[in-house]
Structures are given as structure tokens and as C-alpha cells.
C-alpha positions as CSV (number, residue, x, y, z in Angstrom):
1,X,-13.0,-36.8,-25.4
2,X,-16.5,-35.5,-25.9
3,X,-18.8,-35.8,-28.9
4,X,-21.6,-33.3,-29.3
5,X,-24.3,-33.1,-32.1
6,X,-27.5,-31.3,-32.6
7,X,-30.5,-33.4,-33.4
8,X,-34.2,-32.7,-34.2
9,X,-37.2,-34.6,-33.0
10,X,-40.4,-35.3,-34.9
11,X,-42.8,-32.5,-35.8
12,X,-45.2,-33.4,-33.1
13,X,-42.7,-32.4,-30.4
14,X,-43.0,-28.9,-29.1
15,X,-41.1,-26.5,-31.4
16,X,-39.2,-24.9,-28.5
17,X,-37.5,-28.2,-27.5
18,X,-37.6,-30.0,-30.9
19,X,-33.9,-29.3,-31.6
20,X,-31.7,-30.5,-28.8
21,X,-28.0,-31.3,-28.1
22,X,-26.7,-34.8,-27.6
23,X,-23.5,-35.7,-25.9
24,X,-22.7,-38.7,-28.1
25,X,-19.5,-39.7,-26.3
26,X,-17.8,-38.8,-23.1
27,X,-14.6,-40.5,-22.3
28,X,-12.0,-39.6,-19.6
29,X,-8.7,-41.4,-19.6
30,X,-8.4,-43.6,-16.5
31,X,-5.4,-41.6,-15.2
32,X,-7.4,-38.4,-15.4
33,X,-10.5,-39.6,-13.6
34,X,-11.5,-37.9,-10.4
35,X,-9.9,-34.6,-11.4
36,X,-13.0,-32.8,-12.8
37,X,-12.3,-33.5,-16.4
38,X,-15.8,-35.0,-17.0
39,X,-17.5,-32.1,-15.3
40,X,-15.6,-29.6,-17.5
41,X,-16.6,-31.6,-20.6
42,X,-20.2,-31.5,-19.5
43,X,-19.9,-27.8,-18.9
44,X,-18.7,-27.4,-22.4
45,X,-21.6,-29.5,-23.7
46,X,-24.0,-27.1,-21.9
47,X,-22.1,-24.1,-23.4
48,X,-22.4,-25.5,-26.9
49,X,-26.1,-26.2,-26.4
50,X,-26.8,-22.7,-25.2
51,X,-24.7,-21.2,-28.0
52,X,-27.0,-23.1,-30.4
53,X,-30.1,-21.7,-28.6
54,X,-31.1,-25.2,-27.5
55,X,-33.2,-25.8,-24.4
56,X,-32.5,-29.5,-24.0
57,X,-29.4,-31.6,-23.7
58,X,-29.4,-35.4,-23.7
59,X,-26.8,-38.0,-22.9
60,X,-27.0,-41.8,-22.9
61,X,-25.4,-44.2,-20.5
62,X,-25.4,-48.0,-20.2
63,X,-27.5,-49.1,-17.3
64,X,-24.6,-51.1,-15.9
65,X,-22.4,-48.0,-15.8
66,X,-23.4,-46.9,-12.3
67,X,-20.5,-44.5,-11.8
68,X,-21.4,-42.5,-15.0
69,X,-25.1,-42.6,-14.1
70,X,-24.3,-41.1,-10.7
71,X,-22.2,-38.3,-12.2
72,X,-24.8,-37.5,-14.9
73,X,-27.6,-37.3,-12.3
74,X,-25.4,-35.1,-10.1
75,X,-24.9,-32.8,-13.1
76,X,-28.7,-32.6,-13.5
77,X,-29.5,-35.2,-16.1
78,X,-32.6,-37.3,-15.4
79,X,-33.9,-40.6,-16.7
């Protein structure tokens, strides 16, 4: 399961990155973990962002969720 929305920052943010995609939820069933499902969902989020002409994609993660943090960083997300 993946949720994706387009959001817009305040007017003082550069116009070329003001609109951005947000992965609101990313959940992989425990039985499907380790099979690349999460990576495919993130690939789809990137595809959706590009299709919308967005130059920025964001995702949130709880600090205590070290496994997800590692995966997101490996995918290219940064703090």
C-alpha cells in the first residue's frame, strides 16, 4: 500500500520546487517484506512525481523505525 499526494510549499520557496510529491504511507505486508515490494512502490512514487513534473519527492518516517530509514536512505532520500 502506498499513498501519494502533491503538495505546495509557501510562496517564498523557489517556484521550481514549490510543488512536490509526498509519499504519505508505505506499508508492505510482513509476509511480502524482503521481496522488493517497497522498492517497487518507491519507484512508482518517483514515476508519479515525474509525471506531474515535480522535482522533489518527500517521505516521512518515525525516528525509531531504523529499518525503514535505512531503506529510504538507500533509495536516495535524505534527512
